[in-house]
N, CA, C and O of each residue as an XYZ file, in Angstrom:
324
protein
N     -41.753    -90.685      9.769
C     -40.670    -90.327     10.652
C     -40.579    -88.814     10.781
O     -40.865    -88.075      9.839
N     -40.186    -88.381     11.934
C     -39.997    -86.960     12.179
C     -38.599    -86.553     11.749
O     -37.679    -87.370     11.736
N     -38.448    -85.287     11.397
C     -37.153    -84.742     11.008
C     -36.701    -83.772     12.087
O     -37.454    -82.879     12.476
N     -35.494    -83.939     12.565
C     -34.931    -83.088     13.610
C     -33.602    -82.548     13.134
O     -32.731    -83.312     12.717
N     -33.436    -81.234     13.191
C     -32.144    -80.653     12.860
C     -31.178    -80.971     13.988
O     -31.524    -80.835     15.162
N     -29.992    -81.385     13.646
C     -29.013    -81.845     14.622
C     -28.233    -80.684     15.192
O     -28.510    -79.531     14.861
N     -27.258    -80.965     16.048
C     -26.428    -79.905     16.622
C     -25.923    -78.985     15.522
O     -25.545    -79.437     14.441
N     -25.921    -77.728     15.803
C     -25.495    -76.779     14.777
C     -24.329    -75.945     15.281
O     -23.963    -76.002     16.455
N     -23.769    -75.189     14.393
C     -22.630    -74.346     14.714
C     -23.011    -73.195     15.641
O     -22.132    -72.515     16.170
N     -24.322    -72.965     15.846
C     -24.732    -71.817     16.648
C     -24.875    -72.153     18.132
O     -25.480    -71.387     18.881
N     -24.330    -73.277     18.559
C     -24.237    -73.550     19.982
C     -25.406    -74.277     20.611
O     -25.539    -74.247     21.834
N     -26.241    -74.912     19.856
C     -27.368    -75.643     20.428
C     -26.917    -77.047     20.833
O     -27.359    -78.045     20.264
N     -26.043    -77.100     21.814
C     -25.418    -78.355     22.214
C     -26.378    -79.301     22.927
O     -26.104    -80.498     23.014
N     -27.480    -78.800     23.430
C     -28.439    -79.643     24.146
C     -29.444    -80.308     23.214
O     -30.258    -81.114     23.664
N     -29.403    -79.989     21.944
C     -30.392    -80.527     21.008
C     -30.317    -82.046     20.905
O     -31.344    -82.718     20.996
N     -29.135    -82.590     20.719
C     -28.970    -84.043     20.551
C     -29.405    -84.812     21.801
O     -30.211    -85.734     21.678
N     -28.904    -84.473     23.010
C     -29.351    -85.219     24.192
C     -30.845    -85.058     24.479
O     -31.480    -85.986     24.979
N     -31.403    -83.900     24.170
C     -32.845    -83.707     24.373
C     -33.641    -84.603     23.435
O     -34.638    -85.200     23.843
N     -33.213    -84.698     22.195
C     -33.879    -85.561     21.207
C     -33.782    -87.022     21.637
O     -34.766    -87.757     21.562
N     -32.605    -87.445     22.084
C     -32.416    -88.812     22.576
C     -33.359    -89.095     23.735
O     -34.006    -90.141     23.772
N     -33.437    -88.171     24.678
C     -34.284    -88.361     25.861
C     -35.753    -88.496     25.474
O     -36.457    -89.349     26.015
N     -36.221    -87.670     24.550
C     -37.618    -87.735     24.116
C     -37.940    -89.044     23.407
O     -39.024    -89.597     23.592
N     -37.014    -89.542     22.604
C     -37.234    -90.815     21.918
C     -37.188    -91.965     22.924
O     -38.042    -92.851     22.883
N     -36.219    -91.965     23.813
C     -36.086    -93.036     24.805
C     -37.299    -93.108     25.726
O     -37.700    -94.197     26.137
N     -37.881    -91.969     26.049
C     -39.055    -91.928     26.934
C     -40.357    -92.168     26.182
O     -41.431    -92.178     26.783
N     -40.266    -92.360     24.877
C     -41.411    -92.592     23.998
C     -42.368    -91.390     23.921
O     -43.534    -91.534     23.556
N     -41.852    -90.208     24.272
C     -42.617    -88.975     24.098
C     -42.513    -88.456     22.677
O     -43.239    -87.541     22.289
N     -41.606    -89.043     21.897
C     -41.412    -88.679     20.499
C     -41.062    -89.949     19.747
O     -40.309    -90.785     20.245
N     -41.605    -90.094     18.555
C     -41.305    -91.267     17.739
C     -39.873    -91.188     17.208
O     -39.252    -90.125     17.183
N     -39.377    -92.344     16.787
C     -38.088    -92.379     16.104
C     -38.130    -91.426     14.925
O     -39.208    -91.100     14.427
N     -36.968    -90.977     14.474
C     -36.969    -90.025     13.372
C     -35.614    -89.877     12.718
O     -34.695    -90.665     12.944
N     -35.516    -88.850     11.904
C     -34.305    -88.531     11.168
C     -33.724    -87.243     11.756
O     -34.441    -86.262     11.957
N     -32.432    -87.262     12.027
C     -31.729    -86.074     12.516
C     -30.687    -85.684     11.486
O     -30.028    -86.546     10.904
N     -30.536    -84.388     11.260
C     -29.599    -83.919     10.236
C     -28.735    -82.789     10.761
O     -29.161    -82.006     11.611
N     -27.519    -82.713     10.247
C     -26.635    -81.583     10.521
C     -27.106    -80.369      9.722
O     -27.905    -80.491      8.793
N     -26.597    -79.201     10.099
C     -26.875    -77.992      9.318
C     -26.419    -78.214      7.884
O     -25.386    -78.841      7.648
N     -27.185    -77.704      6.928
C     -26.829    -77.795      5.519
C     -27.341    -79.047      4.836
O     -27.096    -79.239      3.645
N     -28.056    -79.912      5.567
C     -28.572    -81.163      5.002
C     -30.073    -81.023      4.753
O     -30.802    -80.436      5.552
N     -30.513    -81.579      3.624
C     -31.940    -81.600      3.286
C     -32.346    -83.032      2.965
O     -31.599    -83.779      2.333
N     -33.546    -83.401      3.414
C     -34.080    -84.733      3.154
C     -35.259    -84.575      2.207
O     -36.204    -83.845      2.505
N     -35.209    -85.261      1.059
C     -36.272    -85.207      0.055
C     -37.130    -86.462      0.202
O     -36.649    -87.586      0.052
N     -38.402    -86.246      0.497
C     -39.347    -87.349      0.635
C     -40.240    -87.418     -0.591
O     -40.619    -86.389     -1.150
N     -40.574    -88.626     -1.005
C     -41.607    -88.866     -2.005
C     -42.580    -89.854     -1.378
O     -42.212    -90.972     -1.019
N     -43.831    -89.417     -1.254
C     -44.887    -90.246     -0.662
C     -44.460    -90.868      0.668
O     -44.593    -92.075      0.865
N     -43.955    -90.050      1.563
C     -43.569    -90.417      2.922
C     -42.347    -91.333      3.020
O     -42.061    -91.856      4.097
N     -41.629    -91.535      1.930
C     -40.402    -92.324      1.920
C     -39.227    -91.418      1.545
O     -39.362    -90.538      0.695
N     -38.084    -91.636      2.178
C     -36.901    -90.854      1.827
C     -36.460    -91.230      0.419
O     -36.220    -92.399      0.115
N     -36.361    -90.221     -0.428
C     -35.898    -90.425     -1.796
C     -34.409    -90.121     -1.906
O     -33.662    -90.833     -2.577
N     -33.991    -89.042     -1.229
C     -32.609    -88.578     -1.361
C     -32.267    -87.682     -0.178
O     -33.124    -86.966      0.339
N     -31.013    -87.729      0.243
C     -30.508    -86.832      1.285
C     -29.302    -86.126      0.689
O     -28.360    -86.770      0.229
N     -29.336    -84.794      0.701
C     -28.269    -84.001      0.086
C     -27.744    -82.972      1.077
O     -28.400    -82.644      2.066
N     -26.541    -82.468      0.789
C     -25.942    -81.474      1.661
C     -25.145    -80.446      0.879
O     -24.525    -80.754     -0.139
N     -25.176    -79.232      1.373
C     -24.338    -78.169      0.829
C     -23.007    -78.089      1.582
O     -22.134    -77.300      1.220
N     -22.856    -78.897      2.619
C     -21.628    -78.942      3.407
C     -20.985    -80.313      3.254
O     -21.652    -81.336      3.413
N     -19.731    -80.336      2.955
C     -19.033    -81.568      2.592
C     -19.092    -82.657      3.660
O     -19.258    -83.828      3.317
N     -18.967    -82.324      4.910
C     -18.908    -83.349      5.957
C     -20.184    -83.453      6.786
O     -20.187    -84.094      7.837
N     -21.259    -82.835      6.330
C     -22.520    -82.892      7.068
C     -23.123    -84.289      6.975
O     -22.930    -84.996      5.986
N     -23.855    -84.677      8.015
C     -24.380    -86.035      8.098
C     -25.868    -86.043      8.426
O     -26.442    -85.041      8.853
N     -26.469    -87.210      8.211
C     -27.859    -87.459      8.577
C     -27.910    -88.819      9.265
O     -27.110    -89.707      8.971
N     -28.859    -88.969     10.180
C     -28.960    -90.194     10.965
C     -30.415    -90.604     11.124
O     -31.300    -89.756     11.236
N     -30.655    -91.900     11.132
C     -31.921    -92.425     11.621
C     -31.701    -92.647     13.108
O     -30.732    -93.298     13.499
N     -32.590    -92.114     13.946
C     -32.439    -92.214     15.392
C     -33.636    -92.982     15.938
O     -34.786    -92.615     15.696
N     -33.350    -94.066     16.685
C     -34.434    -94.870     17.240
C     -33.986    -95.516     18.540
O     -32.805    -95.506     18.885
N     -34.957    -96.078     19.252
C     -34.686    -96.717     20.536
C     -34.920    -98.214     20.409
O     -36.001    -98.651     20.014
N     -33.888    -99.005     20.750
C     -33.978   -100.458     20.793
C     -33.145   -100.916     21.985
O     -32.012   -101.369     21.828
N     -33.721   -100.791     23.174
C     -33.068   -101.020     24.453
C     -32.025    -99.953     24.769
O     -31.555    -99.859     25.902
N     -31.670    -99.161     23.785
C     -30.786    -98.001     23.940
C     -30.973    -97.135     22.691
O     -31.529    -97.594     21.693
N     -30.514    -95.899     22.746
C     -30.609    -95.028     21.579
C     -29.610    -95.502     20.526
O     -28.438    -95.734     20.820
N     -30.100    -95.639     19.298
C     -29.271    -96.039     18.170
C     -29.282    -94.899     17.153
O     -30.345    -94.379     16.815
N     -28.122    -94.514     16.671
C     -27.992    -93.545     15.577
C     -27.383    -94.282     14.389
O     -26.214    -94.669     14.420
N     -28.171    -94.469     13.360
C     -27.694    -95.140     12.148
C     -27.388    -94.068     11.110
O     -28.287    -93.368     10.643
N     -26.113    -93.945     10.754
C     -25.720    -92.920      9.776
C     -26.294    -93.247      8.405
O     -26.224    -94.389      7.951
N     -26.853    -92.255      7.759
C     -27.448    -92.413      6.438
C     -26.541    -91.795      5.378
O     -25.750    -90.898      5.670
N     -26.665    -92.281      4.151
C     -25.864    -91.769      3.041
C     -26.326    -90.358      2.679
O     -27.514    -90.118      2.466
N     -25.377    -89.439      2.613
C     -25.664    -88.045      2.232
C     -24.838    -87.711      1.003
O     -23.631    -87.952      0.970
N     -25.493    -87.158     -0.005
C     -24.801    -86.753     -1.233
C     -24.401    -85.283     -1.131
O     -25.258    -84.411     -0.983
N     -23.105    -85.011     -1.210
C     -22.595    -83.639     -1.195
C     -22.849    -83.019     -2.574
O     -22.484    -83.591     -3.601
N     -23.468    -81.864     -2.576
C     -23.830    -81.210     -3.839
C     -22.671    -80.440     -4.467
O     -22.786    -79.986     -5.605
N     -21.579    -80.286     -3.762
C     -20.442    -79.546     -4.296
C     -20.478    -78.100     -3.859
O     -21.510    -77.599     -3.415
N     -19.366    -77.443     -3.986
C     -19.301    -76.030     -3.618
C     -19.707    -75.153     -4.791
O     -19.541    -75.519     -5.955
N     -20.234    -74.005     -4.460
C     -20.728    -73.071     -5.501
C     -19.612    -72.240     -6.077
O     -19.850    -71.411     -6.955
């Protein structure tokens, strides 16, 4: 799966619809999208853990099944420093 950084605080509002369009048109495979501050740890091409330095940050599996589906994934908040 591909990893895509999701909409961020720096104003990249077109990122999410562009990613949806590419997946729906089959120009890009389904993948994982994450908010700023989220990291995805893979072991042998499988997700092992998803963590965040931001309390409300999220991660999603994004795929096309007659329509775009965003499945929210569990993210572990690492706590504030």
